[in-house]
C-alpha positions as CSV (number, residue, x, y, z in Angstrom):
1,X,115.2,-161.0,127.2
2,X,115.1,-160.8,123.2
3,X,115.8,-164.1,120.9
4,X,118.6,-162.7,119.2
5,X,119.8,-161.5,122.7
6,X,119.6,-164.7,124.0
7,X,122.1,-166.0,120.9
8,X,123.8,-163.7,121.2
9,X,125.0,-164.1,124.8
10,X,125.3,-167.7,124.0
11,X,127.8,-167.0,121.3
12,X,130.0,-165.4,123.5
13,X,130.2,-167.4,125.7
14,X,131.4,-170.2,124.1
15,X,133.7,-168.3,122.4
16,X,135.1,-167.5,126.1
17,X,134.6,-170.8,127.5
18,X,136.5,-172.6,123.8
19,X,139.5,-169.1,124.0
20,X,140.0,-170.4,128.2
21,X,140.6,-173.7,127.3
22,X,142.9,-173.5,124.7
23,X,144.8,-170.9,126.5
24,X,144.9,-173.5,129.8
25,X,146.5,-175.9,127.9
26,X,148.8,-173.5,125.8
27,X,149.9,-172.2,129.4
28,X,150.6,-176.2,130.2
29,X,152.4,-176.5,127.5
30,X,156.4,-176.6,127.8
31,X,157.6,-173.3,126.5
32,X,160.9,-173.4,125.3
33,X,162.3,-170.5,122.3
34,X,162.4,-173.5,119.5
35,X,158.8,-174.1,120.8
36,X,157.2,-170.8,119.5
37,X,153.2,-170.7,118.9
38,X,152.2,-170.5,115.4
39,X,149.8,-167.9,115.5
40,X,148.2,-169.6,111.7
41,X,148.2,-172.6,113.1
42,X,146.8,-171.4,116.6
43,X,143.5,-169.6,114.6
44,X,142.6,-172.4,113.2
45,X,142.2,-174.7,115.6
46,X,140.8,-172.0,117.2
47,X,138.6,-171.1,115.2
48,X,137.6,-175.2,113.7
49,X,136.9,-176.2,117.5
50,X,134.4,-172.9,118.4
51,X,133.0,-173.1,115.0
52,X,132.3,-176.9,115.5
53,X,130.3,-175.9,118.9
54,X,128.3,-173.2,117.8
55,X,127.0,-174.9,114.4
56,X,125.3,-177.7,116.3
57,X,121.7,-176.8,114.9
58,X,119.9,-174.9,117.9
59,X,122.3,-171.7,118.4
60,X,122.8,-170.3,115.0
61,X,120.2,-168.8,112.0
62,X,121.1,-168.7,108.6
63,X,120.4,-164.8,109.0
64,X,122.8,-164.7,111.6
65,X,126.0,-166.6,110.6
66,X,129.2,-165.7,111.9
67,X,131.6,-164.3,110.1
68,X,134.3,-166.9,110.4
69,X,137.2,-165.0,109.4
70,X,136.6,-162.2,111.9
71,X,135.9,-164.6,114.7
72,X,139.0,-166.3,114.3
73,X,140.8,-163.0,114.1
74,X,139.6,-162.0,117.3
75,X,139.9,-164.6,119.3
76,X,143.7,-165.5,117.8
77,X,144.4,-161.7,118.8
78,X,143.2,-161.6,121.8
79,X,144.9,-164.8,123.3
80,X,147.8,-163.8,121.2
81,X,147.9,-160.7,123.0
82,X,147.3,-162.3,126.6
83,X,150.6,-164.6,125.6
84,X,152.6,-162.4,124.4
85,X,152.0,-159.9,127.2
86,X,155.6,-159.1,127.8
87,X,157.3,-161.5,131.1
88,X,154.5,-164.5,130.6
89,X,156.5,-166.4,127.8
90,X,159.7,-165.1,128.7
91,X,158.9,-166.2,132.8
92,X,157.9,-169.5,131.6
93,X,160.9,-170.1,129.0
94,X,163.5,-169.3,132.4
95,X,161.7,-171.5,134.4
96,X,161.1,-174.4,131.8
97,X,164.9,-174.0,131.9
98,X,166.3,-174.2,135.0
99,X,163.8,-177.2,135.7
100,X,166.0,-178.6,132.6
101,X,169.1,-178.0,134.1
102,X,168.1,-178.5,138.0
103,X,166.4,-182.2,136.7
104,X,170.3,-182.9,134.8
105,X,172.2,-181.6,137.7
106,X,170.5,-184.1,140.1
107,X,170.6,-186.8,137.8
108,X,174.1,-186.2,137.6
109,X,174.9,-186.3,141.2
110,X,172.8,-189.3,142.0
111,X,175.0,-191.0,139.3
112,X,178.4,-189.2,140.9
113,X,177.1,-190.5,144.0
114,X,175.9,-194.4,142.8
115,X,179.5,-194.6,141.1
116,X,180.9,-193.4,144.6
117,X,179.2,-196.1,146.4
118,X,179.5,-199.5,144.5
119,X,183.3,-197.8,143.9
120,X,183.6,-198.3,147.5
121,X,182.2,-201.9,147.7
122,X,184.9,-203.1,145.0
123,X,187.7,-201.5,147.1
124,X,186.8,-204.1,149.6
125,X,188.1,-206.9,147.0
126,X,191.5,-204.6,146.8
127,X,194.2,-208.0,146.9
128,X,196.1,-207.6,150.6
129,X,199.5,-207.2,150.8
130,X,201.7,-210.4,149.9
131,X,205.5,-209.8,151.0
132,X,206.6,-212.5,149.0
133,X,204.7,-211.2,145.8
134,X,204.6,-207.2,146.2
135,X,206.7,-204.2,145.4
136,X,207.2,-202.5,149.3
137,X,209.1,-199.2,149.6
138,X,208.8,-198.8,153.7
139,X,208.2,-201.3,156.5
140,X,206.6,-204.0,155.9
141,X,204.4,-204.9,158.5
142,X,203.8,-201.1,158.4
143,X,199.8,-200.4,159.9
144,X,198.4,-199.6,156.6
145,X,199.1,-200.2,153.0
146,X,199.2,-197.2,150.5
147,X,198.6,-199.4,147.9
148,X,198.6,-197.2,144.2
149,X,197.7,-198.8,140.6
150,X,199.8,-196.8,138.3
151,X,200.6,-196.1,135.1
152,X,204.6,-195.4,134.1
153,X,203.2,-193.2,131.0
154,X,200.5,-191.7,132.7
155,X,201.5,-187.5,133.4
156,X,199.3,-187.2,136.6
157,X,201.3,-190.1,138.0
158,X,204.5,-188.8,137.0
159,X,204.1,-185.9,139.4
160,X,202.3,-188.1,141.8
161,X,205.1,-190.9,142.6
162,X,206.9,-187.8,144.9
163,X,203.9,-186.9,146.7
164,X,203.4,-191.1,147.0
165,X,207.1,-191.4,148.6
166,X,206.4,-188.2,150.7
167,X,203.8,-189.3,152.2
168,X,205.1,-192.7,153.2
169,X,208.4,-190.8,154.7
170,X,206.4,-188.4,156.8
171,X,204.2,-191.6,158.7
172,X,207.4,-193.8,159.9
173,X,207.0,-196.9,159.3
174,X,203.0,-197.0,160.2
175,X,202.0,-196.7,156.7
176,X,203.8,-198.7,154.1
177,X,204.1,-198.2,149.6
178,X,202.7,-201.3,147.5
179,X,203.1,-200.5,143.7
180,X,200.8,-202.2,140.9
181,X,200.3,-202.1,137.8
182,X,197.5,-200.4,135.8
183,X,198.8,-200.0,132.3
184,X,196.5,-197.5,130.3
185,X,195.6,-198.6,127.0
186,X,195.7,-195.9,124.9
187,X,199.7,-195.4,126.7
188,X,200.3,-199.0,125.4
189,X,202.8,-200.5,124.0
190,X,205.1,-197.9,126.1
191,X,203.1,-198.4,129.0
192,X,203.0,-202.3,129.4
193,X,206.3,-203.1,128.4
194,X,207.8,-200.5,131.0
195,X,205.9,-202.0,133.6
196,X,207.3,-205.8,132.3
197,X,210.7,-204.0,132.4
198,X,210.2,-202.9,136.0
199,X,209.5,-206.7,136.8
200,X,212.9,-207.6,135.4
201,X,214.6,-205.3,137.1
202,X,212.9,-206.8,140.0
203,X,213.9,-210.4,138.8
204,X,217.1,-209.0,138.4
205,X,218.2,-206.7,141.7
206,X,215.2,-207.8,144.1
207,X,213.0,-205.1,145.7
208,X,215.8,-201.7,146.0
209,X,216.5,-202.2,142.4
210,X,212.5,-202.2,141.6
211,X,212.9,-198.7,142.7
212,X,215.3,-197.4,141.7
213,X,214.4,-198.4,138.3
214,X,210.6,-197.0,138.3
215,X,212.3,-194.1,140.0
216,X,214.0,-193.3,137.0
217,X,211.1,-194.4,134.4
218,X,208.9,-191.7,136.6
219,X,212.2,-189.2,136.3
220,X,212.9,-189.5,132.5
221,X,209.2,-189.7,130.7
222,X,207.5,-187.0,128.8
223,X,204.7,-189.3,129.3
224,X,201.2,-190.0,127.2
225,X,202.4,-193.0,125.6
226,X,206.0,-192.2,124.0
227,X,207.6,-190.6,126.5
228,X,210.5,-192.9,126.9
229,X,212.3,-195.2,124.1
230,X,211.2,-198.7,124.7
231,X,214.7,-199.5,122.7
232,X,216.3,-197.1,126.1
233,X,214.6,-199.9,128.7
234,X,217.5,-202.4,128.6
235,X,220.2,-199.4,128.9
236,X,218.9,-198.1,132.0
237,X,219.1,-201.2,133.4
238,X,222.6,-201.5,132.7
239,X,222.8,-197.6,134.5
240,X,221.5,-198.4,137.9
241,X,223.7,-202.2,137.8
242,X,221.8,-204.5,136.0
243,X,223.1,-207.0,133.7
244,X,222.0,-205.7,130.3
245,X,221.9,-209.3,128.9
246,X,220.2,-210.5,131.2
247,X,217.3,-207.5,131.4
248,X,216.8,-207.6,127.4
249,X,216.4,-211.4,127.4
250,X,213.8,-211.1,130.5
251,X,212.2,-208.2,128.6
252,X,211.9,-210.2,125.5
253,X,210.9,-213.7,126.4
254,X,207.4,-211.9,127.7
255,X,207.1,-213.8,130.8
256,X,205.6,-210.2,133.0
257,X,203.3,-210.0,130.9
258,X,200.3,-211.5,132.2
259,X,201.7,-210.4,135.7
260,X,201.1,-206.8,134.9
261,X,197.8,-207.8,132.6
262,X,196.6,-209.5,136.6
263,X,197.6,-206.1,138.2
264,X,195.3,-204.3,136.0
265,X,192.3,-206.5,136.2
266,X,193.0,-206.9,140.1
267,X,192.7,-203.0,140.6
268,X,189.3,-203.1,138.1
269,X,187.8,-205.1,139.8
270,X,188.5,-203.1,143.0
271,X,187.3,-200.1,141.8
272,X,190.3,-198.5,140.1
273,X,189.1,-196.9,136.7
274,X,192.0,-194.6,136.0
275,X,195.5,-194.0,137.3
276,X,196.7,-192.8,139.6
277,X,194.1,-195.0,141.9
278,X,194.4,-195.9,145.3
279,X,193.8,-197.7,148.1
280,X,194.6,-197.2,151.5
281,X,194.2,-200.6,153.3
282,X,194.2,-201.0,157.2
283,X,196.2,-204.3,157.6
284,X,194.6,-204.6,161.1
285,X,191.2,-204.3,160.8
286,X,190.6,-204.5,157.1
287,X,189.0,-201.1,156.8
288,X,189.7,-199.8,152.9
289,X,189.1,-196.1,152.0
290,X,189.4,-195.9,147.8
291,X,191.2,-192.6,146.8
292,X,190.8,-191.4,143.4
293,X,193.0,-189.1,140.9
294,X,196.6,-187.6,141.9
295,X,195.4,-186.2,145.5
296,X,197.2,-183.5,147.1
297,X,199.3,-184.7,150.2
298,X,196.8,-182.9,152.5
299,X,193.9,-185.1,151.3
300,X,195.7,-188.1,152.1
301,X,196.9,-186.9,155.2
302,X,193.2,-186.3,156.8
303,X,192.4,-190.2,155.6
304,X,195.4,-192.1,157.1
305,X,195.3,-189.9,160.2
306,X,191.6,-191.0,160.8
307,X,192.8,-194.7,160.2
308,X,195.2,-194.8,162.5
309,X,193.8,-192.8,165.5
310,X,193.3,-195.9,167.6
311,X,197.1,-196.5,166.5
312,X,198.7,-193.8,168.5
C-alpha cells in the first residue's frame, strides 16, 4: 500500500469513527419536537472534532490538505440522512413522550396511594361518638356510626343528605348517623353561621330540632356560600316552633363559633379534607373506614355489610 493510500485509509477511518461517535451520542439524546437538531451547529461541531484528530501533525501533508468545507458538508449530510430517515426521529419522539407520560402516571398513582394510606391512618383519630355532645340520627347504641363531616353550603352535601338518611333507614337500628360540622372557608360566612344556627336550634329544641332545622337548611339553600340568606335563619327557627328572639340572641352571641371550629379541626385531624367526608366507625371493635365525597348508596352498603358481617 502506498503512503498516499495509507493516509487516505487513515483519514477515512477517522471520519467514520468520529461520525459514528457523534451519531451514537445523538441517538442517546432525548428527542422531542422542541429539540430539533441544528444542522449548522451539528456540522460545525463534527468538522471541528474530526479536523482536530486529523491535524495532529502525522497524517496530513501540506500537499494533501482536506477541503474542510467539503468534509463538513459530506459528514453533515450523511448523519442527517441517517437521523431523518423517516421513522427514526418520529419513533424517538413518540417513545420519549410515552416514557414521560408513563412516569407522570406512575408518580400520580404513587402520590394518590400515599395520600389514601395517610388518610386511612388519620381516620383512626376520629373521636368516638359522645351521646351528650353529638347529634345522632337513629339508634344511639347502633353497632356502626356513620360520622359525617359536612357543610350546609356544599352542593354535594345537599344531595348526599338524602343518601345518608336512606342508609340509616335501610339498616334498621344497626347504623346511626352522627352529624359534625366542616364549614369550608370559601363558603363562609354562610356555612359557619348556618352551622352555629343549627347548634342554637339544638339548644332550644333538642336533638329533634337540630335535625329538623338541618333538613330545612339543606332543602332551601341553593348552596355555594350564599345559598341561604343569613337574615332568614331566625325566621326558619320560628317556622319549626322555636322562640325566634331567643334563637336570634343565641346566634348573635357567637357562643357556638368555637364548637363548630372544633368539629372542623377534629375532622381535619381525622383525614377529612373536603365535604362530605364520612368515617364509618364500628363502635365495638374500633374499626374505621374513611369514605370521601358524595358516594352512592351502594358504595356505603358494600362497606357497611362487610363491617357488619360478624353481627348477623
